[in-house]
C-alpha positions, 0 to 999 in steps of 0.5 A, spaced: 175 130 632 172 128 639 176 125 645 175 121 651 174 127 655 169 130 651 173 136 648 175 137 641 182 136 642 186 131 639 192 132 643 191 135 650 193 141 653 197 137 659 202 134 653 203 141 651 205 144 658 209 137 660 213 139 653 213 146 655 216 145 662 221 139 661 225 143 656 228 148 661 229 142 666 233 138 660 237 145 659 239 146 665 241 139 666 245 139 660 248 145 662 250 143 669 253 136 667 257 139 661 260 144 666 261 139 671 265 135 666 269 140 663 271 141 671 272 134 672 276 133 665 282 138 667 284 132 672 288 126 669 285 122 675 278 122 674 277 120 667 272 115 668 267 120 672 269 125 666 266 120 661 260 118 666 258 125 666 260 127 658 255 120 656 250 123 661 250 130 658 249 126 650 244 123 653 241 129 655 241 133 649 238 128 645 232 128 650 232 136 649 232 134 641 227 129 642 223 134 646 223 139 641 221 135 636 215 133 640 213 140 642 214 142 634 209 136 633 204 137 638 204 146 636 203 143 629 197 139 630 194 143 635 194 149 629 192 144 623 186 142 629 184 149 630 184 151 622 179 145 622 174 148 626 169 153 624 169 160 626 163 161 632 157 164 629 155 169 634 
């Protein structure tokens, strides 16, 4: 399948790069948020701040799961795409 830029990529490489690079950023963000939640949850008077950190961490965890699903999907599509192309005749 030919795309707009004339290459045979169904999904451009920049989407794969974006999915790979956002995964460690989301993981670090999740661990920082959960660490902050655990520290703040120890104090009784800051329950609202702890809840905000916890729910922000849950949202970040959902984004990690979505990123992993997208990453596996992109890699699967690229693998099928490379299987469809005939080998080069040199």
